[in-house]
C-alpha positions in Angstrom: 28.9 -1.9 8.2 28.3 -2.1 4.5 29.4 -4.6 1.9 29.2 -4.0 -1.8 29.5 -6.9 -4.2 30.1 -6.4 -7.9 28.6 -9.2 -9.9 30.2 -8.3 -13.2 32.8 -11.0 -13.1 32.0 -13.3 -10.2 28.9 -14.7 -8.6 28.3 -14.1 -4.9 28.8 -17.2 -2.7 25.5 -18.6 -1.4 24.7 -17.6 2.1 23.8 -20.2 4.7 21.6 -17.7 6.7 17.9 -17.5 5.8 16.9 -13.9 5.2 13.3 -12.8 5.5 12.0 -9.7 3.9 10.4 -7.2 6.4 9.8 -4.5 3.8 10.7 -3.9 0.2 10.9 -0.9 -2.0 7.7 -0.4 -4.0 6.6 2.1 -6.7 3.3 3.2 -8.0 1.7 2.0 -11.2 0.7 4.2 -14.2 -2.8 4.8 -12.8 -1.4 6.1 -9.5 1.2 8.6 -10.9 -0.2 11.4 -8.6 0.9 9.5 -5.5 4.6 9.5 -6.5 5.5 11.8 -3.6 4.5 8.9 -1.3 7.1 6.6 -2.9 10.0 8.8 -4.2 11.7 12.0 -3.1 14.2 13.6 -5.4 15.3 17.1 -4.3 18.4 19.2 -4.7 19.2 18.4 -1.0 17.7 14.9 -0.7 19.6 14.3 2.5 18.6 17.3 4.5 15.6 18.1 6.7 13.8 21.2 5.6 16.6 22.2 3.2 15.7 25.6 1.8 16.7 26.9 -1.6 19.6 29.4 -1.4 18.2 32.1 -3.6 14.8 33.4 -4.6 15.4 32.1 -8.1 16.1 28.6 -6.7 12.9 28.8 -4.6 10.8 29.7 -7.7 12.5 26.9 -9.7 11.9 24.3 -6.9 8.3 25.4 -6.6 7.7 25.1 -10.3 9.4 21.7 -10.4 7.2 20.4 -7.6 4.1 21.7 -9.2 4.9 20.0 -12.5 5.5 16.7 -10.8 2.5 16.5 -8.4 4.5 18.1 -5.5 7.7 16.1 -5.9 10.7 16.7 -8.2 10.8 12.9 -8.7 9.7 12.0 -12.2 7.3 9.2 -13.0 9.0 8.6 -16.3 12.0 7.2 -14.3 9.8 4.5 -12.7 10.6 1.2 -14.5 8.5 -1.3 -12.6 6.8 -2.0 -9.3 10.2 -2.4 -7.6 12.7 -0.6 -10.0 13.5 2.9 -11.0 16.3 4.9 -12.6 18.4 7.8 -11.3 19.5 10.1 -14.1 23.2 11.1 -14.4 24.2 13.7 -11.9 21.0 13.4 -9.9 20.1 12.1 -6.5 17.0 10.1 -5.6 15.8 9.6 -2.0 13.6 6.8 -0.7 12.8 8.9 2.4 9.1 8.6 1.8 6.0 7.3 3.5 6.0 4.0 1.7 9.8 3.4 1.3 11.4 4.7 4.5 11.8 2.0 7.2 9.9 2.8 10.4 12.7 1.7 12.7 11.2 2.9 15.9 8.1 0.7 15.5 10.2 -2.4 14.9 12.4 -1.4 17.9 9.4 -0.9 20.2 7.1 -3.8 19.3 9.4 -6.6 18.1 12.4 -8.3 19.5 14.6 -7.3 16.5 17.6 -5.2 17.4 19.2 -5.2 13.9 18.1 -5.2 10.3 19.9 -5.5 7.0 19.3 -3.2 4.0 20.0 -4.7 0.6 20.1 -2.4 -2.4 20.5 -3.8 -5.9 21.9 -1.4 -8.5 23.4 -1.2 -12.0 25.7 1.6 -12.9 28.2 3.9 -11.2 27.2 6.0 -8.2 26.7 5.9 -4.5 24.2 4.5 -2.0 23.9 6.5 1.2 22.0 5.4 4.3 20.5 8.0 6.7 18.6 7.8 9.9 16.5 10.2 12.0 15.7 10.4 15.7 12.5 11.3 17.5 13.2 15.0 17.2 13.5 14.8 13.4 17.2 15.3 13.3 19.0 13.7 10.4 22.1 11.6 10.7 24.2 10.2 7.9 25.0 6.5 8.6 27.1 5.2 5.7 27.8 5.6 2.0 28.9 2.9 -0.4 30.2 3.4 -3.9 28.7 1.1 -6.6 29.5 0.3 -10.1 28.4 -2.3 -12.6 25.8 -4.8 -11.3 26.1 -4.5 -7.5 24.4 -5.7 -4.4 25.1 -3.3 -1.4 24.3 -4.5 2.1 24.2 -2.5 5.3 23.8 -4.0 8.7 21.9 -1.5 10.8 21.3 -1.3 14.5 17.8 -0.6 15.9 19.1 0.3 19.4 18.9 4.1 19.0 15.2 4.2 18.0 13.6 3.9 21.5 11.4 7.0 21.0 11.3 7.4 17.3 13.1 7.7 14.0 13.4 6.2 10.5 16.0 4.7 8.2 16.1 5.4 4.5 18.6 5.5 1.7 19.5 7.8 -1.2 21.0 6.8 -4.5 23.2 9.3 -6.4 24.3 8.8 -10.0 27.6 9.8 -11.5 28.3 10.6 -15.1 26.0 7.8 -16.2 22.5 6.8 -14.9 22.1 4.3 -12.1 19.3 1.7 -12.2 17.9 0.8 -8.8 16.8 -2.8 -9.5 15.2 -3.3 -6.1 15.8 -3.0 -2.3 14.6 -4.6 0.8 15.0 -4.5 4.6 15.6 -8.1 5.8 16.4 -10.1 8.9 17.7 -13.6 9.6 15.6 -13.8 12.8 12.7 -16.1 12.7 9.2 -14.6 13.5 7.1 -15.6 16.5 4.7 -17.2 14.0 4.2 -17.5 10.2 0.6 -16.4 10.3 -2.2 -16.9 7.7 -4.7 -14.1 6.9 -8.3 -13.9 6.1 -9.0 -10.6 4.2 -12.5 -9.4 4.9 -14.4 -6.5 3.1 -17.7 -5.3 4.4 -19.8 -3.7 1.7 -23.2 -2.0 1.2 -24.0 -1.1 -2.5 -20.4 -0.1 -3.4 -19.9 -2.7 -6.0 -17.4 -0.6 -8.1 -15.1 -0.1 -5.1 -15.3 -3.9 -4.3 -14.6 -5.0 -7.8 -11.7 -2.5 -8.1 -10.1 -3.8 -4.9 -10.5 -7.4 -5.8 -8.9 -6.6 -9.2 -6.0 -4.9 -7.4 -5.5 -7.9 -5.2 -5.7 -10.3 -8.1 -3.1 -8.3 -10.0 -0.6 -8.6 -7.1 -0.4 -12.3 -6.2 2.7 -11.5 -4.1 0.5 -9.6 -1.7 -1.6 -12.8 -1.2 1.2 -15.1 -0.2 -0.1 -15.4 3.4 -3.8 -15.0 2.6 -5.9 -18.0 3.1 -9.2 -16.5 2.0 -10.7 -13.2 0.8 -14.3 -12.8 2.1 -16.7 -10.1 0.9 -19.6 -9.7 3.3 -22.3 -8.2 1.1 -25.1 -6.5 3.0 -26.5 -4.5 0.1 -29.2 -4.8 -2.5 -26.8 -4.3 -5.4 -24.8 -7.5 -5.2 -21.1 -7.7 -5.8 -21.6 -11.1 -7.4 -23.9 -9.5 -10.0 -21.6 -6.6 -10.8 -19.8 -6.1 -14.1 -16.3 -7.6 -13.8 -17.0 -10.0 -11.0 -16.6 -13.1 -13.2 -13.1 -11.9 -14.2 -11.9 -11.2 -10.6 -13.5 -14.4 -9.3 -11.5 -16.4 -11.9 -8.2 -14.7 -11.0 -8.9 -15.2 -7.3 -10.3 -18.7 -7.7 -9.9 -20.8 -4.5 -9.5 -17.7 -2.3 -12.6 -15.6 -2.9 -15.9 -16.1 -1.1 -19.1 -14.0 -1.0 -21.4 -14.0 2.1 -24.8 -12.4 1.7 -26.5 -11.1 4.8 -28.9 -8.4 5.9 -27.6 -5.0 6.6 -26.2 -5.3 10.1 -24.0 -2.2 9.7 -20.2 -2.1 9.7 -20.0 -3.8 13.1 -22.2 -6.7 11.8 -20.1 -7.1 8.7 -16.7 -6.9 10.4 -18.0 -9.2 13.2 -18.8 -11.7 10.4 -15.3 -11.4 9.1 -13.9 -12.1 12.6 -16.2 -15.0 13.0 -15.2 -16.6 9.6 -11.5 -16.1 10.3 -11.8 -18.0 13.6 -13.8 -20.7 11.9 -11.4 -21.2 9.0 -8.5 -21.2 11.6 -6.6 -18.2 10.1 -4.1 -16.5 12.4 -5.4 -13.1 11.5 -8.4 -11.3 10.0 -7.7 -8.1 8.0 -10.7 -5.9 8.1 -11.2 -3.5 5.1 -13.8 -0.8 4.4 -15.5 -1.0 1.1 -15.0 2.6 -0.1 -11.2 2.4 -0.2 -8.4 1.8 -2.7 -5.9 -0.5 -1.1 -2.1 -0.4 -1.5 -1.7 -4.2 -1.8 1.8 -4.3 -0.4 0.2 -3.2 2.9 -1.2 -6.7 3.4 2.4 -8.1 3.5 3.7 -5.4 5.7 0.9 -5.7 8.3 1.1 -9.5 8.5 4.9 -9.6 8.6 5.0 -7.0 11.3 2.4 -8.9 13.3 4.3 -12.1 12.9 7.3 -10.5 14.5 5.5 -8.7 17.3 6.5 -9.9 20.8 2.9 -10.8 21.6 -0.4 -11.0 19.6 -0.9 -7.4 18.4 -3.6 -5.5 16.4 -1.8 -3.8 13.5 -3.5 -1.2 11.4 -2.8 1.0 8.4 -3.1 4.7 7.8 -5.8 6.4 5.8 -5.1 8.7 2.9 -7.7 11.0 1.3 -9.1 9.3 -1.8 -9.8 12.6 -3.4 -6.5 14.2 -2.5 -4.3 11.2 -2.5 -1.1 12.6 -1.0 -3.0 13.8 2.1 -2.7 11.7 5.3 -5.8 11.8 7.6 -3.9 11.4 10.9 -0.8 9.6 12.1 -2.4 7.9 15.1 -5.5 8.0 17.2 -6.4 7.8 20.9 -9.6 8.3 22.8 -9.8 11.3 25.2 -10.8 9.5 28.4 -12.5 12.5 30.0 -14.9 13.6 27.3 -14.8 10.3 25.3 -13.8 11.9 22.0 -10.9 11.6 19.5 -7.6 13.0 20.6 -4.1 13.3 19.2 -1.4 11.1 20.8 1.3 13.4 19.5 0.3 17.0 20.4 2.4 18.4 17.7 1.0 16.2 14.9 -1.0 17.9 12.2 -4.2 16.5 10.7 -4.4 16.1 6.9 -0.6 16.3 6.3 0.1 16.7 2.6 3.2 14.8 1.5 3.3 16.6 -1.9 3.9 19.9 0.0 6.1 18.7 2.8 8.1 15.5 2.6 8.9 13.0 5.4 12.4 14.5 5.8 10.9 18.0 6.2 8.2 16.9 8.8 10.1 16.7 12.1 7.0 15.7 14.2 6.4 12.6 12.1 9.7 11.1 13.3 8.4 10.6 16.9 6.8 7.2 17.3 3.1 7.5 17.9 1.4 4.9 20.2 -2.3 4.6 19.8 -5.5 3.3 21.5 -7.0 1.9 18.3 -6.8 1.8 14.5 -9.8 2.6 12.3 -11.3 -0.4 10.6 -10.6 1.0 7.2 -7.6 -1.4 7.4 -6.9 -3.3 10.6 -5.3 -6.7 11.2 -6.6 -8.5 14.3 -5.1 -11.8 15.6 -7.8 -14.5 15.9 -6.2 -15.4 19.3 -7.4 -12.0 20.5 -10.9 -12.6 19.0 -11.2 -16.0 20.8 -10.3 -14.3 24.1 -12.2 -11.0 24.1 -14.9 -11.7 21.6 -16.1 -10.0 18.4 -17.2 -6.4 17.7 -19.9 -4.7 19.8 -23.3 -5.1 18.0 -23.7 -1.3 17.5 -24.2 -1.1 13.7 -21.7 1.7 13.0 -19.5 4.2 14.9 -17.2 3.5 17.9 -16.9 -0.2 17.2 -13.3 0.0 16.2 -12.2 2.3 19.0 -14.1 0.2 21.6 -12.5 -3.0 20.3 -9.0 -1.5 20.4 -9.4 -0.3 24.0 -11.0 -3.6 25.0 -8.0 -5.5 23.5 -5.6 -3.1 25.2 -7.2 -3.8 28.6 -6.7 -7.5 28.0 -3.0 -7.0 27.3 -3.1 -6.8 23.5 -1.8 -3.5 22.1 -2.7 -1.8 18.8 0.0 -0.4 16.4 -0.6 1.9 13.6 2.2 1.0 11.2 3.7 3.6 8.9 4.1 2.3 5.3 0.8 0.5 5.3 -2.3 2.4 4.1 -5.4 2.7 2.1 -7.0 5.6 0.3 -10.5 6.3 1.8 -13.2 8.8 1.2 -12.4 11.6 3.7 -14.6 12.6 6.6 -14.7 16.2 5.3 -16.6 14.8 2.3 -19.3 13.4 4.6 -21.9 14.8 6.9 -20.6 12.5 9.6 -22.0 14.1 12.8 -25.4 15.2 11.5 -28.4 13.4 10.2 -29.1 9.8 10.8 -25.5 9.0 11.8 -25.8 11.3 14.9 -28.0 8.6 16.5 -25.2 6.0 16.3 -22.4 8.4 17.2 -24.3 9.4 20.4 -25.6 6.0 21.6 -22.3 4.2 21.0 -20.2 7.0 22.5 -22.2 6.6 25.7 -21.9 2.8 25.5 -18.1 3.2 25.2 -18.1 5.4 28.3 -20.2 3.0 30.3 -17.8 0.2 29.4 -14.4 2.0 29.6 -14.6 5.4 31.2 -12.2 5.7 34.2 -14.3 8.6 35.6 -17.4 8.4 37.7 -20.4 9.2 35.6 -18.4 9.4 32.4 -16.3 12.4 33.2 -17.2 15.4 31.0 -19.3 13.3 28.6 -22.8 14.3 29.7 -21.9 18.0 29.8 -20.3 17.8 26.4 -23.3 16.0 24.9 -25.7 18.6 26.3 -23.6 21.3 24.6 -23.7 19.4 21.3 -27.5 19.1 21.5 -27.7 22.9 22.2 -25.4 23.7 19.2 -27.4 21.5 16.8 -30.7 22.9 18.2 -29.9 26.5 17.7 -28.4 25.7 14.3 -31.8 24.4 13.1 -30.6 20.8 12.9 -33.7 19.4 14.6 -33.5 16.0 13.0 -30.0 15.5 14.4 -31.1 16.5 17.9 -34.1 14.2 17.8 -31.8 11.4 16.7 -29.5 12.1 19.6 -32.3 12.1 22.1 -33.6 8.7 20.7 -30.1 7.4 21.1 -30.1 8.0 24.8 -33.5 6.6 25.2 -32.3 3.4 23.5 -29.2 3.4 25.7 -31.5 3.1 28.7 -33.0 -0.1 27.2 -29.8 -1.8 28.2 -27.3 -4.1 26.4 -29.8 -6.9 25.8 -31.6 -4.9 23.0 -28.5 -4.3 20.9 -28.5 -7.4 18.8 -32.2 -7.2 18.0 -31.9 -3.5 17.0 -29.1 -4.2 14.5 -31.3 -4.7 11.4 -34.2 -2.4 12.4 -32.8 0.8 13.9 -31.4 2.5 10.7 -34.8 2.3 8.9 -36.5 3.6 11.9 -34.2 6.6 12.3 -34.3 7.4 8.6 -38.1 7.3 8.6 -38.0 10.2 11.1 -36.4 12.4 8.5 -39.5 13.2 6.5 -40.8 15.4 9.3 -37.8 17.9 9.1 -37.2 20.4 6.3 -33.4 20.3 6.7 -33.4 16.7 5.5 -35.3 17.4 2.2 -32.6 17.9 -0.3 -32.7 19.3 -3.8 -29.9 19.3 -6.4 -30.1 23.0 -7.3 -30.4 26.0 -5.0 -32.7 27.5 -7.7 -35.3 24.9 -6.9 -35.9 26.8 -3.6 -37.6 30.2 -3.3 -35.3 33.2 -3.9 -33.3 34.7 -1.1 -34.8 37.8 0.6 -32.5 39.6 3.0 -34.6 40.5 6.1 -31.9 42.2 8.1 -28.7 43.9 6.9 -25.4 43.0 8.7 -24.4 45.5 11.3 -22.1 48.2 9.8 -21.7 46.0 6.8 -19.6 43.4 8.7 -20.1 39.7 8.4 -20.7 37.3 11.3 -17.9 36.2 13.6 -17.6 33.7 16.4 -18.1 35.5 19.8 -15.1 35.9 22.1 -14.9 33.8 25.3 -15.6 37.0 27.3 -18.8 37.7 25.4 -19.8 34.1 24.8 -22.1 33.5 27.8 -24.3 36.6 27.4 -24.3 36.3 23.6 -25.4 32.7 23.9 -28.1 33.5 26.5 -29.5 36.2 24.3 -29.4 33.9 21.2 -31.1 31.0 23.0 -33.8 33.3 24.3 -34.4 34.6 20.7 -34.6 31.0 19.5 -37.2 30.1 22.1 -39.4 33.2 22.2 -39.2 35.2 19.0 -41.6 34.0 16.3 -40.5 33.7 12.7 -42.0 36.2 10.3 -44.0 35.1 7.3 -41.3 36.5 5.0 -38.6 34.3 6.5 -40.9 31.3 6.4 -41.6 31.8 2.7 -38.1 32.8 1.6 -34.6 31.9 2.9 -32.5 34.7 4.2 -29.2 33.4 2.8 -27.3 30.6 1.1 -24.7 28.9 3.3 -21.9 26.7 2.0 -21.2 23.5 3.9 -17.9 24.7 5.3 -19.6 27.8 6.7 -22.3 25.8 8.4 -21.2 26.7 12.0 -23.5 26.9 15.0 -22.6 30.5 15.8 -23.4 31.6 12.3 -26.5 29.4 11.7 -28.1 30.4 15.1 -28.4 34.0 13.8 -30.7 33.1 10.9 -34.3 32.1 10.8 -34.1 30.5 7.4 -31.2 29.4 5.1 -30.4 27.2 2.2 -27.4 24.9 3.2 -25.2 22.7 1.0 -24.4 19.1 2.0 -20.8 18.0 2.5 -20.5 16.5 -1.0 -21.7 19.7 -2.6 -24.3 17.7 -4.6 -27.4 19.1 -3.0 -28.8 21.6 -0.5 -31.7 21.7 2.0 -33.8 24.5 3.6 -33.1 25.1 7.3 -36.1 26.8 9.0 -36.2 28.0 12.6 -39.1 26.5 14.7 -39.4 28.1 18.2 -41.9 25.5 19.4 -39.6 22.6 18.3 -36.6 24.3 19.8 -38.4 24.5 23.2 -39.5 20.8 23.0 -36.1 19.5 22.0 -34.4 21.5 24.8 -36.7 20.1 27.4 -36.4 16.5 26.0 -32.6 16.8 25.8 -32.2 18.0 29.4 -34.6 15.3 30.7 -33.0 12.4 28.9 -29.5 13.4 29.9 -30.7 13.7 33.5 -32.3 10.2 33.2 -29.0 8.8 32.0 -27.0 10.4 34.8 -29.4 9.1 37.5 -29.2 5.6 35.9 -25.5 5.7 35.3 -24.4 3.3 38.1 -27.0 0.8 37.1 -26.3 1.1 33.3 -22.6 0.8 33.9 -23.0 -2.4 35.8 -25.4 -3.8 33.2 -23.2 -3.1 30.2 -20.0 -4.3 31.7 -21.7 -7.5 32.9 -23.1 -8.1 29.5 -20.0 -7.3 27.4 -18.7 -10.9 27.2 -22.1 -12.3 26.2 -23.1 -9.7 23.6 -19.7 -9.9 21.8 -19.4 -13.7 22.1 -19.1 -15.9 19.0 -22.3 -17.7 20.2 -24.4 -14.5 20.3 -23.2 -13.3 17.0 -23.7 -16.8 15.5 -27.4 -16.6 16.3 -27.6 -13.1 14.7 -25.8 -14.3 11.6 -28.1 -17.3 11.3 -31.2 -15.1 11.5 -30.0 -12.6 8.9 -27.9 -14.5 6.4 -29.2 -15.5 2.9 -29.1 -19.2 1.9 -27.5 -18.4 -1.4 -23.9 -18.0 0.0 -21.3 -18.1 -2.8 
């Protein structure tokens, strides 16, 4: 039921009920114009899913309009302020967007609320129309109210139909004159379970520009800090945030809330564990963990903390990750761990990775209307109740990789779920712009993946993990990524040392792994491919055709033949002295690289390249070592499983981490 009150001649009577804002309409600032499709949607059929133009001319016009406006026909010129916009005469503006639609199914599932109120404040003649969707992505019109003059429209909306999925949103249509949308919010008169306080923690390593920018953003939005008790930057780098240009300015703006902690590089897990520890010590109700290489949407802090306040029980609440370099692209809508191979999986089989909202809006994306339940949320942005920390401990002491997924699954096993909340997000450097699974990071991926399996795998001997890991070693080996394979072998050797060695390895393992790199040509980067010897083609492609991945039918014999060549066939002098080809990073696939003896390969960032050289002796040695160490792990699995599970409480305890912090913190804490 809606109520529209015109305030032209009378003032609305004060209400006795106390209304609390769950989510308000927000709009981007001038510096973020390209992200407008995440906030506003203005199409010719704003209320229809996947509405197609009726003619080819309409289609071309719509495409041109989208291109001119960063993918959306909404116009930034109509944005008036952080919370207000204008709808031109005869046009329709929809708030069915990532940041402004209301994720009703999440509130239905995780909180006791069964009704919300939408309040829309307008000036001018037109209509306000409310829509909802279901889990299948079908649209349903709920109600339309006519407005004129200065009006407050209210809609009382049930959450009952949203058991499996669905959103609410509203559209505003202008008549012969423009309509100003002064603001809108989704509210309730139900009191939350708690009114929680938040410690915001940023872990950083030599990314001072990112840190200063995020602190500046937070300082410019004091409304986002209403529940924030403290902002802590755990600085583990040599380029100190406190010495960076602009720090004095942001420190003054955030006076009384900002604190810098300097400590040795204990990795992401050491930095985030410090944030957890400090939030417990200062008696905050939550800690909000943030990566350093992000740009934060400050309203997300309010949304995460308010949602957590209303959850039925203490709940970890995380935000989504958008691509910092392609800012309308969503990384994923939710994440789970495949329990058999211990790898990432998609909780909604129909979801698409890297969805681009500038090309397909929320209304047009049916799969996004099914609620996605997750195992964990990445620590690019994750709110954790300190009650959970007191009960299950801090992060695993594993430096980087798998700390966030392990913690989410550990919390889930203790009865504390994780929710990835739509409408809360950061922009983060994408994984596709990083060599995330090769090089020094491969050590931490491998060791910590096995630690996760020893702690949480429901399958005997880790299910398919060992087989999958052996296959990965083989792929890297025949791709001439020998440093990566050696790091993975070292990871399993360190795994065998047991959980007692994890804390002591935190500050020392990264330098040790990086020191190994000097022995491998594929780790020696140069900025220009012309800095390497010229390409000399030793073998022409068969019938002039390029390389292709072998079919499943031919894979086994093809692989056997290729591995035999890698082991036995010596590399000619020509291929040792000159690369056979230049390979772009996106073409660096195992089935292609395994057919070369020598190649120049770009890194993920496109900023440098290195020379991959086949070494049969090294291939043989790494194959033997890989098989041996995997066999050792399998034979020791029952013992290792018992040791790691027995030690989990101790190695993640506040007391154990307190000793590590004391040994690796600088005295000059700001």
